[in-house]
DRENZA-984644 format. One record per residue (C-alpha): residue in three letters; z, y, x; residue number from 1. Coordinates in Angstrom, 2 decimals, m for minus. Each point is the difference from the previous one (the first is absolute). Layout:
<rs>
("ALA",(Z,Y,X),NUM)
...
</rs>
This chain:
<rs>
("MET",(m33.00,4.68,m18.45),1)
("ARG",(2.61,0.26,m2.18),2)
("LYS",(m0.15,3.21,m2.57),3)
("ARG",(2.74,2.08,m0.12),4)
("HIS",(1.13,1.92,m2.87),5)
("ASN",(1.55,3.41,0.20),6)
("ILE",(2.60,0.60,m2.89),7)
("PHE",(0.72,3.92,m0.63),8)
("GLU",(2.31,1.40,m1.98),9)
("PHE",(m0.08,3.64,m2.04),10)
("ALA",(1.58,2.34,m2.01),11)
("LYS",(m1.22,1.04,m3.34),12)
("GLU",(m0.51,3.97,m0.04),13)
("GLY",(2.62,1.68,m0.91),14)
("ALA",(2.92,m2.63,0.94),15)
("GLU",(2.99,1.54,1.32),16)
("PHE",(2.32,m1.44,3.23),17)
("GLU",(3.85,0.97,0.47),18)
("GLY",(0.88,0.13,3.55),19)
("GLU",(2.29,2.24,2.33),20)
("VAL",(m0.87,1.24,3.52),21)
("TYR",(3.07,0.36,2.60),22)
("TYR",(0.00,1.91,2.66),23)
("ASN",(3.00,0.75,2.57),24)
("GLY",(m0.44,2.30,3.24),25)
("LEU",(m3.09,1.45,m0.76),26)
("THR",(m0.81,3.86,1.41),27)
("GLN",(m0.88,2.35,m2.34),28)
("LYS",(m3.05,m0.05,1.10),29)
("GLN",(m0.37,m3.67,m0.13),30)
("LEU",(1.55,0.23,m3.74),31)
("LYS",(m2.86,2.98,m0.72),32)
("LEU",(m2.79,m2.80,1.31),33)
("LEU",(1.28,m2.54,m2.17),34)
("CYS",(m0.02,2.15,m3.12),35)
("TYR",(m3.15,1.08,0.62),36)
("SER",(m1.17,m3.81,0.89),37)
("LEU",(0.74,m0.99,m3.78),38)
("GLY",(m1.37,2.75,m1.23),39)
("LEU",(2.83,1.58,m1.54),40)
("ASN",(m1.78,3.33,m0.44),41)
("GLY",(m2.85,m1.09,m1.70),42)
("ASP",(m2.51,0.68,2.42),43)
("ILE",(m1.11,m3.67,1.00),44)
("GLN",(m0.25,m3.31,m1.76),45)
("PRO",(1.24,m2.74,2.54),46)
("LYS",(m1.50,m3.44,m0.18),47)
("ILE",(1.73,m3.28,0.32),48)
("GLY",(m1.57,m3.59,0.33),49)
("TYR",(m3.14,m1.40,1.01),50)
("GLY",(m2.63,1.75,m2.07),51)
("LYS",(0.32,3.38,0.96),52)
("PRO",(m3.89,m0.06,1.15),53)
("ALA",(m0.78,m0.68,m3.73),54)
("TYR",(2.09,2.70,m1.07),55)
("TYR",(3.01,m2.26,m1.44),56)
("GLY",(3.79,0.26,1.31),57)
("SER",(0.11,3.82,m1.15),58)
("VAL",(3.79,0.63,m0.91),59)
("LYS",(2.17,2.91,m0.76),60)
("PHE",(3.84,m0.05,1.15),61)
("LEU",(2.25,2.29,m2.05),62)
("VAL",(3.54,0.42,0.84),63)
("ARG",(2.83,m0.80,m3.28),64)
("ASP",(2.06,2.77,0.57),65)
("SER",(m1.12,3.20,m0.72),66)
("ASP",(1.85,2.17,2.09),67)
("GLU",(m0.80,m2.41,2.83),68)
("GLN",(m3.45,m0.10,m0.77),69)
("ASP",(m0.20,4.35,m0.08),70)
("LYS",(1.39,m0.44,4.22),71)
("TYR",(m2.07,m2.71,0.92),72)
("LYS",(m3.13,1.53,m1.17),73)
("LYS",(0.94,3.42,1.63),74)
("TYR",(0.38,m2.53,2.99),75)
("ALA",(m3.57,m1.23,m0.36),76)
("ASN",(m1.36,3.70,m0.24),77)
("GLN",(1.80,0.92,2.96),78)
("TYR",(m1.39,m2.54,1.98),79)
("TYR",(m3.70,0.43,m1.10),80)
("ASN",(0.71,3.72,0.96),81)
("GLU",(0.53,m0.83,3.51),82)
("SER",(m1.28,2.19,2.46),83)
("ASP",(m1.21,m2.20,2.94),84)
("ALA",(m3.79,0.03,m0.01),85)
("ASN",(m0.32,m3.74,0.72),86)
("ILE",(1.88,m0.85,m2.52),87)
("ARG",(m0.93,2.45,m2.45),88)
("LYS",(m3.74,m1.31,0.66),89)
("ASN",(0.95,m3.69,m1.13),90)
("ILE",(1.91,0.81,m3.04),91)
("ASP",(m3.33,1.91,m1.06),92)
("ARG",(m2.01,m3.06,0.85),93)
("LEU",(2.90,m2.00,m2.02),94)
("LYS",(0.07,2.61,m2.82),95)
("THR",(m3.84,m0.75,m0.60),96)
("ILE",(m0.24,m3.88,0.49),97)
("LEU",(3.14,m0.67,m2.69),98)
("SER",(0.13,3.35,m2.23),99)
("TYR",(0.63,m0.69,m3.42),100)
("ASN",(m2.94,2.27,m1.06),101)
("ASN",(m2.42,m1.70,2.53),102)
("ALA",(1.04,m3.70,m0.54),103)
("LYS",(m3.41,m2.16,m0.71),104)
("ARG",(0.65,m1.83,m3.40),105)
("VAL",(m3.27,m2.36,0.91),106)
("SER",(0.11,m2.27,2.15),107)
("ASP",(m2.80,m0.32,3.22),108)
("TRP",(0.03,m3.67,0.23),109)
("THR",(m2.59,m2.12,m0.87),110)
("GLN",(m0.31,m3.34,m2.07),111)
("ASN",(m2.32,m2.81,2.34),112)
("GLY",(0.54,m2.96,m2.35),113)
("ASN",(4.08,m1.21,m0.25),114)
("ILE",(0.48,2.62,3.43),115)
("ARG",(0.97,3.62,m0.37),116)
("THR",(m0.90,1.81,3.19),117)
("TYR",(0.12,3.95,1.11),118)
</rs>
């Protein structure tokens, strides 16, 4: 049996990355959902990458232009205030799970020899 080695790369806490999001042809509702899902109103802390169960991968998206930042934050807040009961219920669940205030700081993963599990 051949041993397999998994290689993981991590960014250090506080690392900053720069990129751009392009969108075209979105409805206002879709744009509001995009802004909310990126956490532009500060209510949620999106996660990226493999280590989500270990509470790794928390990111904060920022808009460079302060005038645009206010506009997109407003869009995110408008989506958050959605009146549809099913959407509201799911938004409240997301806010509970991904909230900056509720974010866990310690992993539930356990170490068993050289293997980390959760």
